[in-house]
C-alpha positions in Angstrom: -84.4 -19.5 14.2 -80.9 -20.5 13.1 -78.6 -22.5 15.2 -75.3 -21.0 16.3 -73.4 -23.4 14.1 -75.5 -22.7 11.0 -75.3 -18.9 11.5 -71.5 -19.1 12.0 -70.9 -21.2 8.8 -73.2 -18.9 6.8 -71.4 -15.8 8.1 -68.0 -17.3 7.2 -69.1 -18.1 3.7 -70.6 -14.6 3.1 -67.5 -12.9 4.4 -65.2 -14.8 2.1 -67.5 -14.0 -0.9 -68.5 -10.5 0.2 -68.3 -9.1 -3.4 -69.7 -12.2 -5.2 -73.4 -11.6 -5.8 -73.9 -15.1 -7.2 -72.7 -16.7 -4.0 -74.6 -14.2 -1.8 -77.8 -14.8 -3.6 -77.7 -18.4 -2.2 -76.5 -17.5 1.3 -78.7 -18.5 4.2 -78.1 -15.0 5.6 -80.6 -13.7 3.1 -83.4 -15.5 4.9 -81.9 -15.1 8.4 -81.9 -11.3 8.0 -85.3 -11.4 6.3 -84.0 -9.9 3.0 -85.6 -12.4 0.6 -88.4 -10.0 -0.4 -86.2 -7.0 -1.0 -85.2 -6.2 -4.7 -81.8 -5.1 -3.4 -81.2 -8.0 -1.1 -77.5 -8.5 -2.1 -76.4 -4.9 -1.5 -78.4 -4.9 1.7 -76.6 -8.0 3.0 -73.2 -6.6 2.0 -74.1 -3.4 3.8 -75.1 -5.3 7.0 -71.8 -7.1 7.1 -69.6 -4.1 6.3 -71.4 -1.9 8.8 -71.1 -4.6 11.5 -67.4 -4.7 10.9 -67.1 -0.9 11.0 -68.9 -0.8 14.4 -66.1 -2.9 15.8 -63.5 -0.2 15.2 -62.4 1.2 18.6 -63.7 4.7 19.1 -61.2 7.6 19.0 -60.2 8.4 22.6 -61.5 5.1 24.0 -59.2 3.1 26.2 -56.8 1.3 23.9 -57.2 -2.4 23.5 -54.8 -4.2 21.3 -57.3 -7.1 21.0 -60.1 -4.9 19.8 -57.9 -3.2 17.3 -56.7 -6.6 16.0 -60.2 -7.8 15.6 -61.2 -4.8 13.6 -58.0 -4.7 11.5 -58.2 -8.4 10.7 -61.8 -8.4 9.6 -61.2 -5.3 7.5 -58.1 -6.5 5.7 -59.3 -10.0 5.3 -62.9 -9.5 4.2 -63.7 -5.8 3.4 -60.5 -5.4 1.4 -60.3 -9.2 0.5 -56.6 -9.6 1.1 -55.2 -13.1 1.2 -54.2 -14.8 4.5 -50.5 -14.5 3.8 -50.8 -10.8 3.0 -52.8 -10.1 6.2 -50.5 -12.2 8.3 -47.5 -10.3 7.0 -49.1 -7.0 7.5 -50.1 -7.8 11.1 -46.7 -9.4 11.9 -47.9 -12.9 12.7 -47.7 -16.4 11.3 -50.5 -17.7 9.0 -51.4 -20.3 11.7 -51.6 -17.6 14.3 -53.7 -15.5 11.9 -56.2 -18.4 11.5 -56.7 -18.6 15.2 -57.3 -14.9 15.5 -59.5 -14.9 12.4 -61.8 -17.5 14.1 -61.9 -15.4 17.2 -62.7 -12.2 15.2 -65.5 -14.1 13.4 -67.0 -15.3 16.7 -67.1 -11.7 17.9 -68.7 -10.4 14.7 -71.2 -13.2 14.8 -72.1 -12.4 18.4 -72.7 -8.7 17.6 -74.9 -9.5 14.5 -76.8 -12.1 16.6 -77.6 -9.5 19.2 -78.3 -6.6 16.9 -80.8 -8.6 14.8 -82.3 -10.5 17.7 -81.7 -13.9 16.2 -82.3 -15.8 19.4 -83.5 -15.5 22.9 -80.1 -16.6 24.2 -76.8 -14.8 23.4 -74.6 -16.3 20.7 -72.1 -18.7 22.0 -69.0 -19.7 20.1 -68.4 -23.4 19.8 -66.3 -24.9 22.7 -62.9 -26.1 21.5 -63.9 -25.9 17.9 -61.2 -27.3 15.6 -59.0 -24.7 14.0 -60.7 -23.5 10.8 -58.8 -23.2 7.6 -60.0 -21.7 4.5 -61.9 -24.2 2.4 -60.5 -25.0 -1.0 -61.9 -22.4 -3.4 -62.9 -23.0 -6.9 -60.3 -22.0 -9.5 -60.6 -18.5 -11.0 -61.3 -20.2 -14.3 -64.3 -22.1 -12.8 -65.7 -19.0 -11.1 -65.4 -16.9 -14.3 -67.0 -19.6 -16.4 -69.9 -19.8 -14.0 -70.2 -16.0 -14.1 -70.4 -16.1 -17.9 -72.9 -18.9 -18.0 -75.1 -17.6 -15.2 -76.1 -14.5 -17.0 -75.7 -13.3 -20.6 -75.0 -9.8 -21.9 -77.9 -7.4 -21.1 -78.9 -3.9 -22.1 -78.3 -1.9 -19.0 -77.8 1.7 -17.9 -74.2 2.3 -16.7 -74.9 5.0 -14.1 -76.6 2.7 -11.6 -73.8 0.2 -11.9 -71.2 2.9 -11.3 -73.2 4.2 -8.3 -73.5 0.7 -6.8 -69.7 0.1 -7.2 -68.9 3.5 -5.6 -71.3 2.7 -2.7 -69.4 -0.5 -2.0 -66.0 1.1 -2.3 -66.9 4.1 0.0 -65.8 2.4 3.3 -62.5 1.6 1.8 -62.1 5.1 0.5 -63.0 6.5 3.9 -60.5 4.3 5.6 -57.7 5.7 3.4 -59.0 9.3 3.4 -59.6 9.2 -0.4 -61.9 11.7 -2.0 -63.7 10.2 -5.1 -64.6 12.7 -7.8 -67.3 11.5 -10.3 -67.7 13.0 -13.7 -70.4 11.4 -15.9 -71.4 12.8 -19.3 -75.1 13.7 -19.6 -77.4 11.1 -21.3 -75.0 8.2 -21.5 -76.4 5.5 -23.8 -77.4 2.1 -22.6 -74.5 -0.4 -22.7 -74.5 -4.1 -23.6 -72.6 -6.2 -21.0 -72.7 -8.7 -18.2 -73.7 -6.3 -15.3 -72.4 -8.5 -12.5 -69.0 -8.9 -14.2 -68.8 -5.1 -14.9 -69.5 -4.2 -11.3 -66.9 -6.6 -10.0 -64.4 -5.1 -12.5 -65.2 -1.6 -11.3 -64.6 -2.7 -7.7 -61.3 -4.2 -8.6 -60.2 -1.0 -10.4 -61.4 1.2 -7.5 -59.5 -1.0 -5.1 -56.3 -0.4 -7.0 -56.9 3.3 -7.3 -57.9 3.9 -3.7 -54.8 2.1 -2.3 -52.5 4.0 -4.6 -54.3 7.3 -3.9 -54.4 7.2 -0.1 -54.7 10.6 1.4 -55.4 12.0 -2.0 -58.1 11.8 -4.8 -59.5 9.3 -7.2 -61.5 10.4 -10.3 -64.1 8.3 -12.2 -65.3 9.7 -15.5 -67.5 8.3 -18.2 -68.3 9.7 -21.7 -69.1 8.5 -25.2 -66.0 7.9 -27.4 -66.3 6.5 -31.0 -69.6 4.8 -30.4 -68.6 3.3 -27.0 -68.9 4.4 -23.4 -65.3 5.1 -22.2 -64.7 4.9 -18.5 -61.6 6.1 -16.8 -60.6 5.6 -13.1 -57.5 7.5 -12.1 -55.7 8.1 -8.8 -53.5 11.0 -8.0 -50.2 10.0 -6.4 -51.0 9.1 -2.8 -49.5 10.6 0.3 -48.3 8.8 3.4 -50.0 5.5 3.8 -50.4 4.8 0.1 -49.7 1.4 -1.3 -48.4 1.6 -4.8 -47.7 -1.8 -6.3 -49.0 -3.7 -3.2 -49.3 -7.5 -3.5 -53.1 -7.3 -4.1 -52.7 -4.9 -7.0 -51.5 -7.4 -9.5 -54.2 -9.9 -8.5 -56.8 -7.1 -9.0 -55.4 -6.2 -12.3 -55.4 -9.7 -13.6 -59.0 -10.3 -12.4 -60.1 -7.0 -14.0 -58.6 -8.1 -17.3 -60.5 -11.4 -17.2 -63.7 -9.7 -16.2 -63.2 -7.2 -19.1 -63.2 -10.1 -21.5 -66.5 -11.3 -20.1 -67.9 -7.8 -20.3 -66.9 -7.5 -24.0 -64.7 -4.5 -23.5 -61.1 -3.5 -23.7 -59.1 -2.5 -20.6 -55.7 -0.8 -20.3 -53.6 0.3 -17.3 -51.3 3.3 -17.3 -49.0 4.0 -14.4 -48.3 7.7 -14.0 -45.9 8.7 -11.3 -47.3 7.1 -8.1 -50.8 7.0 -9.5 -52.6 4.7 -11.9 -55.1 5.3 -14.7 -57.4 2.5 -15.9 -59.4 3.0 -19.1 -62.0 0.6 -20.6 -64.6 0.9 -23.4 -68.0 -0.8 -23.4 -70.1 -1.4 -26.5 -73.3 0.5 -26.7 -75.1 -1.4 -29.5 -78.4 -2.5 -28.0 -79.5 -5.4 -30.2 -78.2 -8.1 -32.6 -80.8 -9.7 -34.9 -80.2 -13.4 -35.2 -82.0 -15.6 -37.7 -82.4 -19.3 -36.7 -82.8 -21.7 -39.6 -84.0 -25.0 -38.1 -86.9 -27.3 -39.0 -87.5 -28.2 -35.4 -89.5 -25.4 -33.6 -88.4 -26.9 -30.2 -84.8 -26.0 -30.9 -85.9 -22.4 -31.6 -87.9 -22.2 -28.4 -84.9 -23.5 -26.5 -82.6 -20.8 -28.0 -85.2 -18.1 -27.2 -85.2 -19.2 -23.5 -81.4 -19.3 -23.4 -81.0 -15.8 -24.9 -83.8 -14.3 -22.9 -82.9 -10.9 -21.4 -79.8 -10.5 -23.6 -79.0 -8.3 -26.5 -79.8 -11.0 -29.0 -83.2 -10.9 -30.7 -84.1 -14.1 -32.5 -86.3 -14.8 -35.5 -86.9 -18.3 -37.0 -87.8 -20.0 -40.2 -88.6 -23.7 -40.2 -88.7 -24.2 -44.0 -85.2 -24.2 -45.3 -86.4 -23.5 -48.9 -87.3 -20.0 -47.7 -83.8 -19.3 -46.3 -82.4 -17.1 -49.1 -85.6 -15.0 -49.5 -86.0 -14.5 -45.8 -82.3 -13.5 -45.3 -82.5 -11.1 -48.3 -85.6 -9.5 -46.8 -84.6 -9.3 -43.1 -80.8 -8.8 -43.4 -80.0 -10.3 -40.0 -76.7 -9.6 -38.2 -76.1 -13.3 -37.8 -77.5 -16.7 -38.9 -77.7 -19.9 -36.8 -78.0 -22.8 -39.2 -79.0 -26.4 -38.5 -77.5 -29.1 -40.7 -79.8 -32.2 -40.5 -83.0 -31.0 -42.1 -85.2 -33.0 -44.6 -85.1 -32.2 -48.3 -82.5 -29.5 -48.1 -79.7 -29.8 -45.5 -77.7 -27.1 -43.9 -74.7 -27.6 -46.1 -76.8 -26.8 -49.2 -78.3 -23.7 -47.5 -74.8 -22.5 -46.5 -73.7 -22.7 -50.2 -76.8 -20.9 -51.4 -76.4 -18.0 -48.9 -72.7 -17.6 -49.7 -73.5 -17.5 -53.5 -76.2 -14.8 -53.1 -74.9 -11.2 -53.3 -77.4 -9.9 -50.7 -76.5 -12.6 -48.2 -72.8 -13.4 -48.7 -71.6 -10.9 -46.1 -73.7 -12.3 -43.2 -71.8 -14.5 -40.8 -73.2 -18.0 -40.4 -72.8 -20.3 -37.4 -73.4 -24.0 -37.9 -75.4 -25.7 -35.1 -75.5 -29.5 -35.3 -75.1 -32.7 -33.4 -72.5 -33.8 -36.0 -68.8 -33.6 -35.0 -68.0 -31.7 -38.2 -66.5 -28.3 -37.1 -63.6 -28.5 -39.5 -66.0 -29.2 -42.4 -68.2 -26.2 -41.4 -65.3 -23.8 -41.2 -63.8 -25.1 -44.5 -67.2 -24.5 -46.2 -67.1 -20.9 -45.1 -69.0 -20.9 -41.8 -68.0 -18.2 -39.3 -68.5 -20.4 -36.2 -69.7 -23.8 -34.9 -71.9 -24.9 -32.0 -72.1 -28.6 -31.2 -75.5 -29.7 -30.0 -76.9 -30.2 -27.4 -77.0 -26.4 -27.1 -76.4 -24.9 -23.6 -76.6 -21.3 -22.5 -72.9 -21.2 -22.1 -71.9 -22.5 -25.5 -74.6 -20.5 -27.3 -73.8 -17.2 -25.6 -70.1 -17.7 -25.8 -70.4 -18.1 -29.6 -72.9 -15.2 -30.0 -70.6 -12.9 -28.0 -67.6 -13.9 -30.1 -69.5 -13.2 -33.3 -70.8 -9.8 -31.9 -67.2 -8.8 -31.1 -66.1 -9.7 -34.6 -69.0 -7.7 -36.0 -68.0 -4.7 -34.0 -64.3 -4.8 -34.9 -64.6 -5.7 -38.6 -64.5 -2.7 -41.0 -67.6 -2.4 -43.1 
């Protein structure tokens, strides 16, 4: 049974990171609400929190209470819609300091409702007496968060329809609040895509947020179809009616975040403003696998790379005898080669030269992987990339993703 203080801190953290699955996966609320054995624990936790906030909305026709409406509006703007403190304070006509006090009060009320509904203790939830005014903890920089997102999970082969459905489910309360009808048009038999699924879902949510606020009292369309070997997704809002928020302060932040997430997803993203509406279009690669040949005399290095690329689109094959490099490459025709340098008898520089000189191998990109600080030499000798050992999931997948993007965009 959690203490009041533990539950309150866990709730604050989950609300601030309501759309961050990597944070929520570590939240104590997963255990507190007994979601740890559910395969969909993260969406379930998000649903519990959003529905609890929705229940605080004063009923139509009920006796008006400015405090009750303030609690609902504050929790909705601050956490469901993820507006910043200054934006919410401006919208509610109060100072940031006043907002923080009201935000603490609203969180206590939400905590008490959740505590009661889920029967987390025999006694009712009690807010701390004279608790110091809570300010938002210093957040990690966006660069740190995105770097973590990239390193936590590599590109995977996934179906796009479930990702779209999940994003639409999360966006539904916001659409309902602004009376937006979402029209979905997905082509039949969309191919599997290769992407970071967590990053793609966050990008979809950012784009849907922009479209819904612009299309208030109107419609938003989401379509997906195959175009030139990629899945093209378009999210467009019709010009909104009264209550629409074209160009609101959060729109630029959502656009910037979506562009950064698009880079992680390995896709291109463009925005087109049309009248009062906006159209966002992005393309996702559909290629399912890249065949990578590892040339390294140490089997432990190969096993490490296999673990680091597990579950991604990269399929690894290894040879540990460098004298067989040319014949193996000629036979298997991999998409990419990862080449060690410090090997007995024949080193990586010699192998690099032999492969470049062979007509059947010269077109295959080669990435040098070595403990030596010799990136400039590697590139001067014709290598396509360089990874400095020790190899980590982040530096390996970052370079593999870069090579895959070059492979897709280079005419053949």
